[in-house]
N, C-alpha and C positions, 0 to 999 in steps of 0.2 A: 425188366430190370437186370442190370449186369450182375454177374455172379461175383460174390465177395468171399475171399478166403477167410475161414474162421480164425480167430487169433491163435488158438492152440496149434492149428495146422501150419499157419505162417511161421510161428516160432520154431516148430519142429523141423520144417523144411530149411529154415535158416540155420538151425543147429547142425543138420546133416552137412550142409555146404561148408560151414565153418570148420567142422570136425575134419572133413576130408582135406581142406586146405591146410589146416594146422598139422595134420599127420604128414602130408607131403612135404611141408617145410621142414619138419623135424627130420624126416628121412634124408632129405636133400642135404641138410646141414651136417648130419652124422657122416654121410658118404663123402662130401667134398672136403671136410676138415680132416679126413684121414690121409689126404695126399701129402706126401713129403717133398718130392721133387717135381713131379708132373701131375697134371689132372686132365684126363681125356673125357669129353662129353660126346656121346654118340646119339644122333637122332635120325629118324627115318625120312624126314622131309624138312624143307626150309620155308614152307608156306606159313600161314597164320598158325601160331602154336595153340595146341589144345589147352583149354582153360585148366589151371591148376597143375599142369604138367611140369616136369623138371625144366624143360626148355622154356616154358612160359615164365617160370621163376627166374631163370637166367636172363631172359630178354628184358623183363620188367625191372629186375634188380640192377642191371647195368645200363638201363635206359637205351637199349638198342632199337633203332627204328628201321634201318635198312641193313641187311646182312651182306657185307661185302667180302672181300678175300681176307680181310684182317680188321679186327676191332682194336682201335687205339684208345687207351685209357690213361688219364693223368690226373694228378691232384695231390693234396697234402694228406699224409697218412701218419697217424700217431703210432709210435713204437714204445715198447716197454723194455727197459734194460735192467738186468739183475746184477747188482754189484755190491759185494760186502753185506749180504743178507738184506739188502733193500732194493726196491724197485723205483726206477726213475722214468719219467715220460719225456720223449723228445719227438720232434716232428721232422719228416723228410718229404721232399718233393719227389714223387714217384711217377714214372712214365714207362709203360710197357705195352706190348701188342699181343693180341690173342689171334693166332692164325685160324682161319676157317678152311677146312679141307673138304671140298665137294667132290666126293668120289663114290662110285657104286661098288659095293663089296663083290668081289669075284671069287670064283673057286668053290661056290656052294651051289649044288644042283637043286633044281626045283623038286626032284623026286626024293631028295633026302628028308623032306618035311621038317627042315630046320635042325635035324640032329647034328649034322656036321658043324653048323654054326654054333650050336650050344656047346659042342665039344671044344671048339676053338676058344670060346669064352671062358671055359673052365680053367684054362691056363693063366687067366688074369684075375680069377676070382679069389677072394678070401673072406673070411667071416668078419662081420662088423659087430661091434658091441652095441647093445641097445642104449647104453648110457653114454652120452657125449662127454668127451673130456675137454678140459680147458674152457668150460662154460663160465660166463661172467654173471655173477649175482650182485645186484645193486641193493641199496637200502630200501627202495620202494618195493622191490619184489619180495624181499624178506619180510618187510612189515605187512604186506598183503597176506602172505602165508600165515603170519602170526594171527592176523585178524580172523581169517577163515581159509583153511586149505582148499575148500571147494571153490571159494571166490577166486583164489589164485589160479585154479584150473580153468575157470571160465575166462579169465582175462588173459593169462599168459600161455596156456596150452591151447585154448580154442579161439582166442582172439575175439572176445565178445565186447570189445570197447564200443563198436557201432551199435550193437543190440542194446547195451546199457543206455546209450544216448536216446534211442528210439523209445525205450520203455519210460525213461525219465520225462520225455516230451509227450507221452501219452499216445504215440503213434503205433497202436497195437495192430491195426489193419494195414498191412504193407506187403509188397511183393519183395521177396528176398533178392531179386535182381536189381531193384531200384536203390539209388543212393538216397540217403536222408535229405530232406529239403534243407537248403541252406538258409541260415538266418542272418539278418543284418546286424543283430546285436553282437557286440564284441564279447567273446567268452571271458570269464573271470581268469582262466589260466593264462590268457594272452596279456591281460592287464598285470597279473602277478609276475609274469616273465619280464615285462618291461621294468617294473619296479625293482626286481632283482638286479637287472643289468645296470640300472641307475646307481644302486648301492655298491655294486661290484666295481664300477668304473669311477665312483665318487664324482658324479656329474655335479657341477657347480650350479648355484641358484640361477644365474643369468643364462644358463644353457639348458635348463630343464625343459621348457616348452618345445624348443626346437628338437631336442633329443627324442621326446615323446612323439612328436609329429613324424619324424623320420622312421621311428620304430613301428608306428601304426601303418605307415605307407608300405614298409617292408613286409608287413603281414597282410597286405592287400585290403586295408581299411582306409578309404579316402578321407582326407581331413575335413572337407566341407561338411560331410555328414556326421562327423564324430568330434566336433569341437568341444562338446560337453565332456567327452571321455578324456580329452587332453587335459582339460582343467581339473577334472576329478583326480587324475593320477598326479598332477603337479601339486595339488592341495594335500593329498595323502603323504607324499614324500616330504613336503615342507613341514607338515605337522610332526612327522616322525623325526626329522633332523633337528627340530626344536625341542624335542623331549629330553628329559633327564637321562632316560635309558640310553638313548643314542649318544648323548654327550659323554656319558661314562666310558663308552668305547673309545672315544678320542684320547683318553688318558694312556692308552697303550700304543707304543711305537713299533713293537715287533709283532707283525701279523701278516697273514696271507689271505687274500680274498679269492673265492672260488678255487680252493685248494683241492686238487685231485689226488686220490690215493688208490693205487692198485696193490693188492696183496695176493700172493699165491697161498692157497690153503688146500692141502691134499691134492686132488686132481682138478681143481677149479680155481677161479679167481674171484676176489671180492673187490668191489669198486664203489667208490663214493666221492661226491663233490660237496665239500663243506663250504657254506656261504662265507664264513670267516673263521680262521683258526688263529688264536692269540697265544703267544709264547711268553711265559713268565718264569722266574726262577722256581716258584713254588708249585706251579700247575700249568696245565693246558686249559684253554677256554675255547669251547666249541660254540659258535654263535649260529643259530639257525633262524632265518627270517621267514615269517608266515604272513600272508596277506589275507587271511580269513576275516570275515566279518563276524564279530562275536559280541555278546552282551556282557555287561559288567559282572565280574565274578566268574566268568566262564573259562578263564585261563587254565585253571587246574584240570578241568575236564578235557580241554584241548590237549594239554600236556600228556594225559593218559593215552590219547589217540595217537600222538606222534612219538611216544616214548620209545617204541621198538626201533624206529628210524634213528633216533638220537643215540641209543645204546649201540647200534650198529656203527655209527660214526666214532663213538668212543673206543670201541674195540679196534677199529682201523688205526686210530691215532696211537693207542697203546702198543700195538704190534709194530707199526711202522717205525716208531721212534725208539722202540725197545726200552721204554722208560717206566719206572714204577710210580712216577709222579701222578697224583690224583688228577682227574679230569672234571672240569666244571662245564655243565650243560646250561646254555642260555637260550630259551625259546622266546624270541621277540616277535610280538604281533605289531606289524607296521601300522595298522589302522587303530590299534589300541595298545600303545607301548606300555601303558601303566599296568597291563595285565601280564607283563613279563614273568616267566617262571624260571627259577634257577635251582639246579640240583647238582650236588657234588658226588662224584663216583670214586670210590677207592678201588684199587686193583683187584681186590677180592670179588667185588661185585662184577667187574668186567670179566673175570675168569669164569664166574658162574654163567654169565651171558654167553660166553664162548661155547660152553657145552650145549646150551640150548640152541645156538646158531648151527652148530655142526649137525645136531640131530634133525633140525628142520630141513637142512639142505640134503641130508641123506634121504629123508622122506620124499622130497621133491624129485630127486633122481630115481627113486623107487616107485614113483607115480602113486604116492599115498595121499589122497585128497579127501579126507572126511569132512562132513559139514559141521560147522560150529553154529548151533542154533542160537546161541547167546548174541551173535553178531548180526542177526537178521534185521533187527530194528534199525541198525545204523547202516546197513549195506544197501547199495544202489540196486541190487537185485532182489531186495526183500520188500514185502508189502504186508502190513498188519502183523509184523513179527514173524512171518513165514517166508521161505525162499520161493519165489514165484517160478523158478526154473527147476524145482526139486523133482517133479514128476515127468520130466521129458526124456527119460531113458538113460540118465547118467549113472 
């Protein structure tokens, strides 16, 4: 009989590999973002890069297949402009080349045992801070830390998204080198993303089916095998657009869909994309669509789950527009619009949240990730109220 790796051994091996990759990515990010005018990357050979090496991160990140004399890159790039205490976003078409210099270093004798080479490098060395600057924190990241700092570490520091999927599917016997088996079922997040785009672009009734089909094909889900999904999404959107909750949004003329906000706070940036932001004389209204499946009366419980994310958006709006106007939060459930939750926030509550937000980000930058045992029953890494990854050497 073939030897099978015990679940705990498989998890621990996976943890070590993910930890090494996460640390290499962090170090590479800290080093490369310090460059002001020029960035030089030096490697010893141009053959197949070593797994998890800085060169492998570069090759995979830039999509380089063949290393020539020059790497040409082009595409649209979003820029942030600071003007009159506000940040605005604009897009530019960027094209540039990265030269590849293939030379052997000379002037270092074999007998020197590398000492001369190290001496030369000292002229170009300087100390790097362990805390990256200009890091971007999103609503999802902050909400995750609020739920459980240790969960934040697993997802954002160690990259355990794949492991979470394996655990959820019950695939506890696995080889860390293997990819998770693909499933033909369309993930709920894909369906939710399509619904969000329909609402953002205000797709009309007669265009719904065709839009959903094209969206699924773009996600590599062939239509003949997924006609039921097309009809499901169309019916969900139709039901939502016929609801009183959606019709009430039609009463407002001044609004922005998919409104992006960047804010500089201390030595980092805060970033959020609001599904809909409505402007009135009396207040701002933040509308957040959710495609969760929920039971009758479950709206309030779901609001508590998403509250930190919504408070984060409220803080961004308050700071971005420098206005003392109150902010109304509307959490709309597309599948059950009658469960909509509305809450009004005064500026004093937003200021209180600001202090909490700054403290959480300081903790993240200081690598403080305690476990929140109260979240284990809701967490994807928890089982029977306990963290199933608690005793793996963290």
